[in-house]
Every structure is written in structure tokens, then in C-alpha cells.
Phi, psi and omega in degrees: 000319180294325180294317180300319181296320180294317179297320180296319180295318180295320179296318178296321180295319180294321178298317179297317181296318181294317180296327178289330184281337182288120181289152175292148177297139181296144176292142183296155179300321181298324181288327183271345182293130181280127178297334180293323182298318181289326182283341181262007178300139182292137179292154179295129180293137178224145180243118177266126182254121182239125172260125185218148177306144184304327181295345182270001189311300186294315183294315182290328176296322177290317177297322179298319179296319178294322180294317179297320181297327181267357179228082181307136179090349182265134172244124178266118179250140185237144171240108182257130179193182174298141184303324181293324178290320179295318179300319179297318179298320179294317180296334181271003172113005179299134178275115188226142176270315186225139175237128176238115186254155177272000176206169180279337184302311183290322178295317180299323179296323179288326175296313180301323181278359179082009180278339179226135178294147185299331182262009185276319186298139176227135175287128184239356175191173173230163181210162178224173181263154176206153177267131175246149183229155173300156183303323181271354176043063184299333180276353178065036181282136184232337183215166183305319182300336181292347179292347178268358181302121182301135175094349179286156181258113181248134177244131178234167168281150180300157186297332180281348176278137183311311182294330177292321178292317178300321181299315182290329174295318179295318179297324177297319178294330181290340177303325183292335182257326185251005179112150187297338181263007186300311182302314182295322179294322178293313182295336178293340180267001181287124180254349181200138173245117189264161183283339177205167188293328181296328178292327175297314180301314183298318181295325177291316180299325181278356180079015178278355178217150177277339181196160174211160176244122185223186173279155176300329179295325179290324176294323179296329181274359180231071184294350178275011177246161172260165182222156169234121181285147175259123182307145184305322183289346179250356184272174177235132178269118177267134178243126186260125174262153177225145181199155171277149178280150181296331179253029180304129178300329181232074185299320180296315180293325177299316179297322180292323178294316179298320178298323179291326177294322182277348182291162177304324180292317179295318179295325179295320178295316180299316180290329175301325181268016171094004177277155179267169180289168177297133179234000000 
């Protein structure tokens, strides 16, 4: 009897020892995975490519920084130049997400060529012309009529550049107020025709010209220059269209960028840099 009791006691002891020795089943990977780790994963880097008229440089760079801040992982890259040059680059195969032109002519050409859908372009701002002068105004120019003064050095954008075309349209309108030969007298003083509006500004700032005709937004971005306003009845209203390209590498992101430009925040930045509202 005593032997039976000893065997029973020994058997119970062995069972207890074995159960203590058996390790617990490991917790599943899903259970141990931290939800914080997955939510803090870095977003995939993406590059949004925007081709924009040179006059948009300062405003779009600011809008771009705000867009990047609200879209982690996104880098907004810009190519600023004359709208006609940008349109040519797109036609030659440049991969672009968004195109913002200073006129409808270049955008219409891309629509005709199938690079932009016909219903895609949207007007997102307006602009006007103004005369800028070097800070010291060596030629002593005070009014529009002074642009006909023989011997002054005037710099304009080339006629194929949107601002250059607008300038010549405005000068044509001035013939009705200042005489039929006014436009020709002004153009006789042109010493250089530039590829984009920013080049006009730079030549005036460097004192290589006595005057230039640019957008009001360019004058706002160049506070070291003086200006002569062009009366509204003689001025030209430029309307800028923006659109995503049909073969945009990042179509969704392109739409979001355009939405940010059209948003109240985007419009406030544009007006801060001297652009007018959508008309």
C-alpha cells in the first residue's frame, strides 16, 4: 500500500514538472506588431513636374512649398520659361504633369495636338502690363508718352512671347490716344527682345535699359524698380490657363496641385505676388 502511494506521488510530481517545462505557444506576429510602426512608415517619394510661365516663378515656388508640406513624400519641380518655349518642349516629348500658360494660344495648341484634353484648361488668374524703370531712372521717364523719347533704351519681350504680344497690342491701342505713329515711335527705341519676361526685368534692374514693359506681377516681385502705370483703357488683360497633361505621370497629384492653385489659399498667394483674380 505504501509502495502504491509512493508511485502515485511520484507520477503526480512528474506531471507537474512536465507541464511547467512546456513553453507557452508564441504570440502571433500580428498580435505583436505595433500599429504605430505601420502608421509611421515613410510615404513613397513622388516628383510632380510643373511647366509654368516665367512670370509665375515667385508665386508658384511659394505654392509649391505649401503643396509639399501638405503632401509628405512629394517634391514639386518647376520649369519656368516663356509659355511658347514650354509648349514646344511638351510637343517634343517632355514628361509633364501640369502646364500653366500665360496665354490661351499655347494651351490651345496643346489641346489641338492631343497633349491636353479639350475640357481640361481652367483660367486661374489675370494679369496686366506695367512699365518698369531702373531705381535711379536715369532717363527721367515719368509718363507713357516718354517711351517715344528718341535715344532711350527700351527692352521688351519678343513678339512670340505672350507678354511681348500683349505689349504690342497695348501699344496699338495707345495709337488712338497718343497719335497714329505712337506704337512705331516706341518700337524704334527697342534695343532688345527677350525670350521671357524675367529677362526684361533683369536688364532693367542692371541698368542695361531705361525702361521695360512687363506684367504687374513682375514689378511686384522687383521692388528695386520704379513703375509707370498703364491706364486701364489702354491696358491688356492677360488670362492664364492651367491644365494637367493627358499623359501626366501622376494624374491624381496633378489634379490636386491644380486644386491647390484654385483654392482660396492659392489665390491669396497669387494676389500677394501681384496677380489679379480670375476673370
